[in-house]
C-alpha positions in Angstrom: 51.4 -38.8 -71.3 50.3 -36.5 -74.1 51.5 -37.3 -77.6 53.6 -34.1 -78.0 55.3 -34.6 -74.6 56.2 -38.2 -75.5 57.7 -37.1 -78.8 59.7 -34.3 -77.1 61.1 -36.8 -74.6 62.1 -39.1 -77.5 63.8 -36.2 -79.3 65.7 -35.1 -76.3 66.9 -38.7 -75.5 67.9 -39.2 -79.1 70.1 -36.1 -78.8 71.6 -37.4 -75.6 72.4 -40.7 -77.3 74.1 -38.8 -80.2 76.2 -36.7 -77.8 77.2 -39.8 -75.8 78.2 -41.6 -79.0 80.3 -38.6 -80.1 81.9 -38.4 -76.7 82.7 -42.2 -76.8 81.1 -42.7 -73.4 79.7 -46.3 -73.4 78.0 -45.9 -70.0 76.1 -42.9 -71.1 75.2 -44.5 -74.4 73.8 -47.5 -72.5 71.9 -45.4 -70.0 70.4 -43.0 -72.6 69.7 -45.9 -75.1 67.7 -47.7 -72.4 65.8 -44.5 -71.6 65.2 -43.9 -75.3 63.8 -47.3 -75.8 61.4 -46.8 -72.9 60.4 -43.3 -74.2 59.8 -44.8 -77.7 57.5 -47.4 -76.1 55.6 -44.6 -74.2 55.3 -42.7 -77.5 53.8 -45.8 -79.2 51.3 -46.1 -76.4 50.4 -42.4 -76.7 49.7 -42.9 -80.4 47.6 -46.0 -79.7 45.7 -44.2 -77.0 45.0 -41.2 -79.3 43.8 -43.4 -82.1 41.6 -45.3 -79.7 39.7 -42.1 -78.9 38.8 -41.7 -82.5 41.3 -38.9 -83.1 43.7 -39.0 -86.0 46.7 -40.9 -84.9 49.3 -38.2 -85.4 48.6 -34.6 -86.6 50.8 -33.5 -89.5 53.2 -31.3 -87.6 53.9 -34.1 -85.2 54.2 -36.6 -88.0 56.9 -34.5 -89.6 58.8 -34.6 -86.2 58.3 -38.4 -86.0 59.7 -38.8 -89.5 62.7 -36.7 -88.5 63.3 -38.9 -85.5 63.0 -42.1 -87.6 65.6 -40.7 -90.1 67.9 -39.8 -87.2 67.5 -43.3 -85.7 68.3 -44.9 -89.0 71.5 -42.7 -89.4 72.6 -43.6 -85.8 71.9 -47.3 -86.4 74.0 -47.3 -89.6 76.8 -45.4 -87.8 76.8 -47.8 -84.9 77.0 -50.8 -87.4 80.0 -49.2 -89.1 81.7 -48.5 -85.8 81.2 -52.1 -84.8 82.8 -53.3 -88.1 85.8 -51.0 -87.6 86.2 -52.1 -84.0 86.1 -55.8 -85.0 88.8 -55.1 -87.6 90.9 -53.3 -85.0 90.6 -56.1 -82.5 91.5 -58.7 -85.2 94.6 -56.6 -86.0 95.7 -56.4 -82.3 94.7 -59.9 -81.2 95.3 -62.4 -84.1 93.0 -65.3 -84.4 94.3 -68.3 -82.6 95.3 -71.3 -84.7 94.4 -74.5 -82.7 97.6 -76.2 -83.9 99.8 -73.4 -82.7 98.3 -72.6 -79.3 100.5 -72.4 -76.3 98.5 -75.0 -74.3 97.5 -77.2 -77.1 97.5 -80.9 -77.2 101.3 -81.1 -77.8 101.0 -83.0 -81.0 103.2 -80.9 -83.1 104.5 -81.9 -86.6 107.6 -83.7 -85.2 105.7 -85.9 -82.8 105.1 -89.3 -84.1 103.9 -91.0 -80.9 101.8 -89.0 -78.7 102.8 -88.9 -75.0 106.3 -90.1 -75.6 109.1 -87.6 -75.0 111.7 -87.1 -77.8 114.5 -88.3 -75.6 113.0 -91.8 -75.5 112.3 -92.1 -79.2 114.8 -94.0 -81.3 117.0 -92.1 -83.6 116.1 -94.2 -86.7 
């Protein structure tokens, strides 16, 4: 695939990933991210192939587009990292961390139990 076509495919998929992120569509994010990863690999192969023929790796106009793609990827990566932190905090607020001593199906050795495995009714009152 020619270098410019590979770069155009990466740019289009990057926009699709951005749109899916804004729409909060996890299935579309996953599908477009996978396609973007494959397109980025094809772009890297196109650059290697062009440089193998003795041509300059990337002409300046395409290099500017590649730099724009790299900047947009960095912004997306940072946004996804922030979203992950917010999501973790929301989950921690809704589902508190379980304390092993207070779990429903724990070992039954609460603070009042002195002899494990002996019901309170059989313990002496002393």
